N, CA, C and O atoms as CSV, one atom per row, in Angstrom:
chain,resi,resn,atom,element,x,y,z
A,1,MET,N,N,-12.778,-12.391,-5.456
A,1,MET,CA,C,-11.939,-11.790,-6.485
A,1,MET,C,C,-10.796,-12.747,-6.801
A,1,MET,O,O,-10.193,-13.330,-5.900
A,2,LYS,N,N,-10.513,-12.897,-8.060
A,2,LYS,CA,C,-9.407,-13.758,-8.466
A,2,LYS,C,C,-8.088,-13.045,-8.228
A,2,LYS,O,O,-7.990,-11.828,-8.382
A,3,THR,N,N,-7.078,-13.811,-7.854
A,3,THR,CA,C,-5.766,-13.217,-7.589
A,3,THR,C,C,-4.809,-13.433,-8.745
A,3,THR,O,O,-3.594,-13.343,-8.565
A,4,ASN,N,N,-5.343,-13.720,-9.947
A,4,ASN,CA,C,-4.485,-13.959,-11.108
A,4,ASN,C,C,-3.650,-12.741,-11.469
A,4,ASN,O,O,-2.451,-12.869,-11.718
A,5,ASN,N,N,-4.255,-11.575,-11.500
A,5,ASN,CA,C,-3.513,-10.372,-11.863
A,5,ASN,C,C,-3.151,-9.537,-10.637
A,5,ASN,O,O,-2.868,-8.344,-10.749
A,6,LEU,N,N,-3.164,-10.168,-9.480
A,6,LEU,CA,C,-2.781,-9.500,-8.247
A,6,LEU,C,C,-1.434,-10.024,-7.780
A,6,LEU,O,O,-1.111,-11.199,-7.952
A,7,ILE,N,N,-0.669,-9.144,-7.195
A,7,ILE,CA,C,0.656,-9.498,-6.695
A,7,ILE,C,C,0.642,-9.331,-5.183
A,7,ILE,O,O,0.234,-8.291,-4.666
A,8,HIS,N,N,1.083,-10.343,-4.496
A,8,HIS,CA,C,1.140,-10.299,-3.034
A,8,HIS,C,C,2.116,-9.199,-2.636
A,8,HIS,O,O,3.240,-9.149,-3.136
A,9,ILE,N,N,1.689,-8.328,-1.747
A,9,ILE,CA,C,2.483,-7.147,-1.410
A,9,ILE,C,C,3.793,-7.518,-0.723
A,9,ILE,O,O,4.767,-6.771,-0.808
A,10,GLN,N,N,3.826,-8.656,-0.049
A,10,GLN,CA,C,5.073,-9.067,0.596
A,10,GLN,C,C,6.161,-9.362,-0.435
A,10,GLN,O,O,7.343,-9.144,-0.170
A,11,LYS,N,N,5.764,-9.862,-1.616
A,11,LYS,CA,C,6.733,-10.088,-2.700
A,11,LYS,C,C,7.322,-8.756,-3.161
A,11,LYS,O,O,8.518,-8.649,-3.431
A,12,VAL,N,N,6.459,-7.746,-3.244
A,12,VAL,CA,C,6.928,-6.418,-3.648
A,12,VAL,C,C,7.888,-5.869,-2.597
A,12,VAL,O,O,8.944,-5.330,-2.929
A,13,CYS,N,N,7.514,-6.009,-1.328
A,13,CYS,CA,C,8.365,-5.523,-0.235
A,13,CYS,C,C,9.738,-6.189,-0.281
A,13,CYS,O,O,10.764,-5.525,-0.133
A,14,THR,N,N,9.749,-7.486,-0.483
A,14,THR,CA,C,11.008,-8.227,-0.533
A,14,THR,C,C,11.828,-7.815,-1.745
A,14,THR,O,O,13.028,-7.559,-1.636
A,15,HIS,N,N,11.178,-7.751,-2.898
A,15,HIS,CA,C,11.879,-7.401,-4.140
A,15,HIS,C,C,12.449,-5.982,-4.100
A,15,HIS,O,O,13.565,-5.745,-4.562
A,16,CYS,N,N,11.684,-5.047,-3.550
A,16,CYS,CA,C,12.091,-3.631,-3.545
A,16,CYS,C,C,12.787,-3.217,-2.250
A,16,CYS,O,O,13.238,-2.080,-2.117
A,17,ASN,N,N,12.870,-4.144,-1.299
A,17,ASN,CA,C,13.550,-3.890,-0.026
A,17,ASN,C,C,12.926,-2.704,0.735
A,17,ASN,O,O,13.628,-1.793,1.174
A,18,VAL,N,N,11.598,-2.741,0.879
A,18,VAL,CA,C,10.885,-1.727,1.659
A,18,VAL,C,C,9.977,-2.427,2.659
A,18,VAL,O,O,9.623,-3.593,2.484
A,19,ASP,N,N,9.608,-1.710,3.699
A,19,ASP,CA,C,8.713,-2.244,4.715
A,19,ASP,C,C,7.265,-2.160,4.255
A,19,ASP,O,O,6.894,-1.283,3.475
A,20,LEU,N,N,6.469,-3.073,4.744
A,20,LEU,CA,C,5.046,-3.056,4.455
A,20,LEU,C,C,4.415,-1.755,4.952
A,20,LEU,O,O,3.493,-1.236,4.323
A,21,SER,N,N,4.899,-1.228,6.067
A,21,SER,CA,C,4.343,0.017,6.614
A,21,SER,C,C,4.517,1.189,5.651
A,21,SER,O,O,3.667,2.077,5.592
A,22,PHE,N,N,5.620,1.192,4.894
A,22,PHE,CA,C,5.842,2.244,3.899
A,22,PHE,C,C,4.765,2.170,2.814
A,22,PHE,O,O,4.193,3.189,2.428
A,23,ILE,N,N,4.499,0.971,2.334
A,23,ILE,CA,C,3.491,0.799,1.284
A,23,ILE,C,C,2.100,1.101,1.831
A,23,ILE,O,O,1.274,1.681,1.126
A,24,GLN,N,N,1.831,0.720,3.064
A,24,GLN,CA,C,0.549,1.044,3.684
A,24,GLN,C,C,0.378,2.558,3.816
A,24,GLN,O,O,-0.728,3.072,3.649
A,25,SER,N,N,1.466,3.273,4.114
A,25,SER,CA,C,1.401,4.737,4.193
A,25,SER,C,C,1.040,5.335,2.841
A,25,SER,O,O,0.236,6.264,2.766
A,26,LEU,N,N,1.625,4.810,1.780
A,26,LEU,CA,C,1.291,5.290,0.431
A,26,LEU,C,C,-0.182,5.032,0.124
A,26,LEU,O,O,-0.845,5.851,-0.513
A,27,SER,N,N,-0.681,3.900,0.578
A,27,SER,CA,C,-2.094,3.571,0.374
A,27,SER,C,C,-2.986,4.523,1.171
A,27,SER,O,O,-3.994,5.007,0.654
A,28,GLU,N,N,-2.622,4.791,2.419
A,28,GLU,CA,C,-3.403,5.700,3.261
A,28,GLU,C,C,-3.448,7.110,2.684
A,28,GLU,O,O,-4.440,7.821,2.847
A,29,LEU,N,N,-2.371,7.514,2.009
A,29,LEU,CA,C,-2.328,8.834,1.386
A,29,LEU,C,C,-3.077,8.867,0.057
A,29,LEU,O,O,-3.259,9.934,-0.531
A,30,GLY,N,N,-3.511,7.695,-0.418
A,30,GLY,CA,C,-4.301,7.628,-1.645
A,30,GLY,C,C,-3.492,7.504,-2.916
A,30,GLY,O,O,-4.029,7.716,-4.003
A,31,HIS,N,N,-2.219,7.168,-2.817
A,31,HIS,CA,C,-1.374,7.084,-4.008
A,31,HIS,C,C,-1.388,5.719,-4.670
A,31,HIS,O,O,-1.088,5.604,-5.858
A,32,ILE,N,N,-1.730,4.688,-3.919
A,32,ILE,CA,C,-1.885,3.353,-4.483
A,32,ILE,C,C,-3.084,2.699,-3.824
A,32,ILE,O,O,-3.532,3.119,-2.758
A,33,GLU,N,N,-3.592,1.674,-4.470
A,33,GLU,CA,C,-4.725,0.949,-3.909
A,33,GLU,C,C,-4.277,-0.453,-3.533
A,33,GLU,O,O,-3.839,-1.233,-4.378
A,34,LEU,N,N,-4.396,-0.751,-2.260
A,34,LEU,CA,C,-4.117,-2.104,-1.792
A,34,LEU,C,C,-5.430,-2.874,-1.748
A,34,LEU,O,O,-6.469,-2.337,-1.365
A,35,ILE,N,N,-5.368,-4.124,-2.141
A,35,ILE,CA,C,-6.536,-4.992,-2.138
A,35,ILE,C,C,-6.346,-6.004,-1.016
A,35,ILE,O,O,-5.322,-6.684,-0.950
A,36,VAL,N,N,-7.326,-6.098,-0.144
A,36,VAL,CA,C,-7.248,-7.037,0.976
A,36,VAL,C,C,-8.113,-8.237,0.637
A,36,VAL,O,O,-9.302,-8.106,0.346
A,37,GLU,N,N,-7.497,-9.401,0.681
A,37,GLU,CA,C,-8.217,-10.637,0.426
A,37,GLU,C,C,-7.669,-11.705,1.363
A,37,GLU,O,O,-6.467,-11.970,1.374
A,38,SER,N,N,-8.533,-12.305,2.133
A,38,SER,CA,C,-8.137,-13.340,3.100
A,38,SER,C,C,-7.048,-12.832,4.045
A,38,SER,O,O,-6.082,-13.538,4.336
A,39,ASN,N,N,-7.219,-11.609,4.513
A,39,ASN,CA,C,-6.277,-10.976,5.448
A,39,ASN,C,C,-4.874,-10.787,4.880
A,39,ASN,O,O,-3.924,-10.598,5.639
A,40,ASP,N,N,-4.732,-10.833,3.563
A,40,ASP,CA,C,-3.458,-10.558,2.897
A,40,ASP,C,C,-3.625,-9.340,2.008
A,40,ASP,O,O,-4.712,-9.067,1.501
A,41,TYR,N,N,-2.527,-8.610,1.826
A,41,TYR,CA,C,-2.536,-7.425,0.970
A,41,TYR,C,C,-2.002,-7.782,-0.405
A,41,TYR,O,O,-1.020,-8.510,-0.547
A,42,TYR,N,N,-2.685,-7.241,-1.424
A,42,TYR,CA,C,-2.281,-7.430,-2.811
A,42,TYR,C,C,-2.319,-6.089,-3.520
A,42,TYR,O,O,-2.958,-5.138,-3.070
A,43,ILE,N,N,-1.613,-6.043,-4.645
A,43,ILE,CA,C,-1.686,-4.869,-5.513
A,43,ILE,C,C,-1.923,-5.389,-6.927
A,43,ILE,O,O,-1.397,-6.432,-7.314
A,44,SER,N,N,-2.716,-4.653,-7.687
A,44,SER,CA,C,-2.981,-5.078,-9.060
A,44,SER,C,C,-1.752,-4.788,-9.921
A,44,SER,O,O,-0.941,-3.916,-9.611
A,45,GLU,N,N,-1.644,-5.543,-11.006
A,45,GLU,CA,C,-0.508,-5.351,-11.914
A,45,GLU,C,C,-0.466,-3.932,-12.469
A,45,GLU,O,O,0.613,-3.373,-12.665
A,46,GLU,N,N,-1.629,-3.353,-12.723
A,46,GLU,CA,C,-1.678,-2.007,-13.300
A,46,GLU,C,C,-1.171,-0.934,-12.331
A,46,GLU,O,O,-0.734,0.132,-12.765
A,47,ASN,N,N,-1.225,-1.206,-11.037
A,47,ASN,CA,C,-0.737,-0.249,-10.047
A,47,ASN,C,C,0.709,-0.494,-9.637
A,47,ASN,O,O,1.265,0.243,-8.823
A,48,LEU,N,N,1.310,-1.528,-10.203
A,48,LEU,CA,C,2.667,-1.872,-9.818
A,48,LEU,C,C,3.684,-0.833,-10.288
A,48,LEU,O,O,4.577,-0.461,-9.526
A,49,LYS,N,N,3.565,-0.360,-11.525
A,49,LYS,CA,C,4.532,0.608,-12.050
A,49,LYS,C,C,4.501,1.921,-11.263
A,49,LYS,O,O,5.563,2.423,-10.896
A,50,PRO,N,N,3.315,2.499,-10.989
A,50,PRO,CA,C,3.301,3.714,-10.154
A,50,PRO,C,C,3.892,3.478,-8.767
A,50,PRO,O,O,4.585,4.341,-8.229
A,51,LEU,N,N,3.620,2.313,-8.192
A,51,LEU,CA,C,4.188,1.996,-6.881
A,51,LEU,C,C,5.703,1.937,-6.951
A,51,LEU,O,O,6.389,2.459,-6.072
A,52,GLU,N,N,6.232,1.304,-7.996
A,52,GLU,CA,C,7.681,1.217,-8.138
A,52,GLU,C,C,8.314,2.607,-8.276
A,52,GLU,O,O,9.410,2.844,-7.769
A,53,SER,N,N,7.631,3.512,-8.953
A,53,SER,CA,C,8.144,4.885,-9.071
A,53,SER,C,C,8.228,5.553,-7.702
A,53,SER,O,O,9.224,6.198,-7.378
A,54,LEU,N,N,7.184,5.395,-6.909
A,54,LEU,CA,C,7.176,5.989,-5.571
A,54,LEU,C,C,8.232,5.350,-4.677
A,54,LEU,O,O,8.876,6.033,-3.881
A,55,ILE,N,N,8.405,4.049,-4.811
A,55,ILE,CA,C,9.441,3.361,-4.040
A,55,ILE,C,C,10.816,3.869,-4.442
A,55,ILE,O,O,11.687,4.041,-3.589
A,56,ASN,N,N,11.022,4.112,-5.740
A,56,ASN,CA,C,12.312,4.634,-6.203
A,56,ASN,C,C,12.616,6.010,-5.618
A,56,ASN,O,O,13.766,6.299,-5.289
A,57,PHE,N,N,11.604,6.855,-5.483
A,57,PHE,CA,C,11.825,8.151,-4.832
A,57,PHE,C,C,12.388,7.943,-3.430
A,57,PHE,O,O,13.278,8.668,-2.986
A,58,HIS,N,N,11.857,6.948,-2.751
A,58,HIS,CA,C,12.267,6.676,-1.377
A,58,HIS,C,C,13.649,6.029,-1.307
A,58,HIS,O,O,14.508,6.465,-0.541
A,59,THR,N,N,13.855,4.992,-2.107
A,59,THR,CA,C,15.100,4.222,-1.983
A,59,THR,C,C,16.276,4.863,-2.718
A,59,THR,O,O,17.394,4.874,-2.204
A,60,GLU,N,N,16.036,5.389,-3.898
A,60,GLU,CA,C,17.126,5.941,-4.706
A,60,GLU,C,C,17.466,7.383,-4.311
A,60,GLU,O,O,18.633,7.771,-4.271
A,61,LEU,N,N,16.430,8.159,-4.022
A,61,LEU,CA,C,16.636,9.582,-3.736
A,61,LEU,C,C,16.524,9.918,-2.254
A,61,LEU,O,O,16.740,11.062,-1.856
A,62,HIS,N,N,16.185,8.918,-1.433
A,62,HIS,CA,C,16.077,9.085,0.022
A,62,HIS,C,C,15.063,10.154,0.410
A,62,HIS,O,O,15.301,10.957,1.313
A,63,ILE,N,N,13.936,10.152,-0.282
A,63,ILE,CA,C,12.870,11.106,0.006
A,63,ILE,C,C,11.897,10.458,0.982
A,63,ILE,O,O,11.499,9.308,0.800
A,64,ASN,N,N,11.517,11.198,2.015
A,64,ASN,CA,C,10.606,10.650,3.021
A,64,ASN,C,C,9.169,10.635,2.491
A,64,ASN,O,O,8.881,11.144,1.408
A,65,ILE,N,N,8.284,10.042,3.279
A,65,ILE,CA,C,6.903,9.841,2.850
A,65,ILE,C,C,6.195,11.170,2.581
A,65,ILE,O,O,5.377,11.256,1.665
A,66,GLU,N,N,6.497,12.201,3.364
A,66,GLU,CA,C,5.877,13.513,3.147
A,66,GLU,C,C,6.337,14.115,1.822
A,66,GLU,O,O,5.541,14.708,1.095
A,67,GLY,N,N,7.611,13.964,1.516
A,67,GLY,CA,C,8.142,14.458,0.246
A,67,GLY,C,C,7.553,13.703,-0.935
A,67,GLY,O,O,7.236,14.296,-1.966
A,68,ILE,N,N,7.409,12.395,-0.778
A,68,ILE,CA,C,6.810,11.581,-1.839
A,68,ILE,C,C,5.363,12.002,-2.062
A,68,ILE,O,O,4.898,12.062,-3.201
A,69,ASP,N,N,4.655,12.292,-0.982
A,69,ASP,CA,C,3.275,12.753,-1.089
A,69,ASP,C,C,3.210,14.045,-1.897
A,69,ASP,O,O,2.360,14.190,-2.776
A,70,THR,N,N,4.091,14.964,-1.605
A,70,THR,CA,C,4.131,16.242,-2.323
A,70,THR,C,C,4.471,16.033,-3.795
A,70,THR,O,O,3.819,16.601,-4.671
A,71,ILE,N,N,5.476,15.231,-4.063
A,71,ILE,CA,C,5.882,14.959,-5.445
A,71,ILE,C,C,4.738,14.306,-6.219
A,71,ILE,O,O,4.455,14.689,-7.355
A,72,ALA,N,N,4.087,13.331,-5.610
A,72,ALA,CA,C,2.988,12.638,-6.294
A,72,ALA,C,C,1.847,13.594,-6.617
A,72,ALA,O,O,1.268,13.524,-7.701
A,73,HIS,N,N,1.518,14.490,-5.681
A,73,HIS,CA,C,0.459,15.476,-5.951
A,73,HIS,C,C,0.857,16.415,-7.079
A,73,HIS,O,O,0.033,16.739,-7.934
A,74,LEU,N,N,2.107,16.856,-7.090
A,74,LEU,CA,C,2.563,17.747,-8.157
A,74,LEU,C,C,2.569,17.050,-9.512
A,74,LEU,O,O,2.196,17.652,-10.519
A,75,LEU,N,N,2.985,15.793,-9.549
A,75,LEU,CA,C,2.972,15.039,-10.803
A,75,LEU,C,C,1.550,14.855,-11.327
A,75,LEU,O,O,1.316,14.951,-12.532
A,76,LYS,N,N,0.604,14.594,-10.432
A,76,LYS,CA,C,-0.796,14.474,-10.849
A,76,LYS,C,C,-1.313,15.801,-11.392
A,76,LYS,O,O,-2.043,15.836,-12.383
A,77,LYS,N,N,-0.927,16.898,-10.730
A,77,LYS,CA,C,-1.350,18.227,-11.179
A,77,LYS,C,C,-0.783,18.533,-12.563
A,77,LYS,O,O,-1.486,19.082,-13.413
A,78,ILE,N,N,0.471,18.185,-12.794
A,78,ILE,CA,C,1.092,18.387,-14.103
A,78,ILE,C,C,0.344,17.589,-15.161
A,78,ILE,O,O,0.089,18.092,-16.256
A,79,GLU,N,N,-0.004,16.357,-14.842
A,79,GLU,CA,C,-0.735,15.513,-15.783
A,79,GLU,C,C,-2.081,16.128,-16.152
A,79,GLU,O,O,-2.469,16.132,-17.320
A,80,VAL,N,N,-2.790,16.648,-15.151
A,80,VAL,CA,C,-4.081,17.296,-15.399
A,80,VAL,C,C,-3.889,18.530,-16.268
A,80,VAL,O,O,-4.637,18.737,-17.223
A,81,LEU,N,N,-2.903,19.344,-15.948
A,81,LEU,CA,C,-2.656,20.566,-16.720
A,81,LEU,C,C,-2.244,20.261,-18.160
A,81,LEU,O,O,-2.635,20.977,-19.082
A,82,GLN,N,N,-1.461,19.207,-18.356
A,82,GLN,CA,C,-1.084,18.813,-19.710
A,82,GLN,C,C,-2.307,18.379,-20.503
A,82,GLN,O,O,-2.427,18.684,-21.689
A,83,GLY,N,N,-3.217,17.663,-19.842
A,83,GLY,CA,C,-4.458,17.273,-20.504
A,83,GLY,C,C,-5.300,18.475,-20.886
A,83,GLY,O,O,-5.858,18.525,-21.982
A,84,GLU,N,N,-5.392,19.442,-19.985
A,84,GLU,CA,C,-6.154,20.661,-20.264
A,84,GLU,C,C,-5.519,21.458,-21.397
A,84,GLU,O,O,-6.224,22.025,-22.232
A,85,LEU,N,N,-4.203,21.501,-21.428
A,85,LEU,CA,C,-3.499,22.207,-22.496
A,85,LEU,C,C,-3.748,21.539,-23.839
A,85,LEU,O,O,-3.956,22.225,-24.840
A,86,LEU,N,N,-3.731,20.235,-23.877
A,86,LEU,CA,C,-3.997,19.500,-25.116
A,86,LEU,C,C,-5.411,19.782,-25.616
A,86,LEU,O,O,-5.619,19.986,-26.812
A,87,ILE,N,N,-6.387,19.794,-24.699
A,87,ILE,CA,C,-7.762,20.098,-25.078
A,87,ILE,C,C,-7.851,21.513,-25.651
A,87,ILE,O,O,-8.504,21.731,-26.671
A,88,ALA,N,N,-7.199,22.467,-24.999
A,88,ALA,CA,C,-7.223,23.855,-25.478
A,88,ALA,C,C,-6.572,23.970,-26.858
A,88,ALA,O,O,-7.077,24.679,-27.727
A,89,LYS,N,N,-5.457,23.276,-27.055
A,89,LYS,CA,C,-4.786,23.306,-28.361
A,89,LYS,C,C,-5.692,22.713,-29.445
A,89,LYS,O,O,-5.777,23.250,-30.549
A,90,ASN,N,N,-6.359,21.621,-29.128
A,90,ASN,CA,C,-7.258,20.994,-30.103
A,90,ASN,C,C,-8.412,21.915,-30.453
A,90,ASN,O,O,-8.795,22.015,-31.619
A,91,LYS,N,N,-8.972,22.589,-29.455
A,91,LYS,CA,C,-10.057,23.531,-29.720
A,91,LYS,C,C,-9.578,24.679,-30.590
A,91,LYS,O,O,-10.283,25.107,-31.503
A,92,LEU,N,N,-8.390,25.173,-30.310
A,92,LEU,CA,C,-7.834,26.277,-31.088
A,92,LEU,C,C,-7.602,25.847,-32.535
A,92,LEU,O,O,-7.892,26.601,-33.464
A,93,ASN,N,N,-7.084,24.646,-32.721
A,93,ASN,CA,C,-6.842,24.143,-34.075
A,93,ASN,C,C,-8.157,23.985,-34.851
A,93,ASN,O,O,-8.197,24.249,-36.053
A,94,VAL,N,N,-9.222,23.560,-34.181
A,94,VAL,CA,C,-10.524,23.424,-34.828
A,94,VAL,C,C,-11.063,24.802,-35.219
A,94,VAL,O,O,-11.626,24.980,-36.299
A,95,GLU,N,N,-10.880,25.771,-34.319
A,95,GLU,CA,C,-11.423,27.113,-34.569
A,95,GLU,C,C,-10.703,27.823,-35.714
A,95,GLU,O,O,-11.324,28.587,-36.452
A,96,ILE,N,N,-9.416,27.582,-35.869
A,96,ILE,CA,C,-8.697,28.262,-36.938
A,96,ILE,C,C,-8.630,27.413,-38.207
A,96,ILE,O,O,-8.078,27.846,-39.219
A,97,GLY,N,N,-9.186,26.222,-38.154
A,97,GLY,CA,C,-9.328,25.401,-39.350
A,97,GLY,C,C,-8.098,24.624,-39.745
A,97,GLY,O,O,-7.900,24.373,-40.933
A,98,GLU,N,N,-7.273,24.237,-38.814
A,98,GLU,CA,C,-6.088,23.433,-39.164
A,98,GLU,C,C,-6.412,21.992,-39.248
A,98,GLU,O,O,-5.534,21.178,-39.531
């Protein structure tokens, strides 16, 4: 795998001032995907923004890993429900001819 669009996780840890174990915990909980290549951890550019959000919960709001897990699950649930609501609204608009 090419590492062109991958960011070494140690750079993220240094930049965001968090331990690698914190990021590994987020990965174990399924909130981010770490890529292992040559015994080094990387994260894709597309997963960087969600990771930064989770890190901000920890560093800015002092929320522990269990709280972050709960928040992340609730945010995903909200996203799913918003999608379902949009689908229902679109179906309703089609049925009433708008």
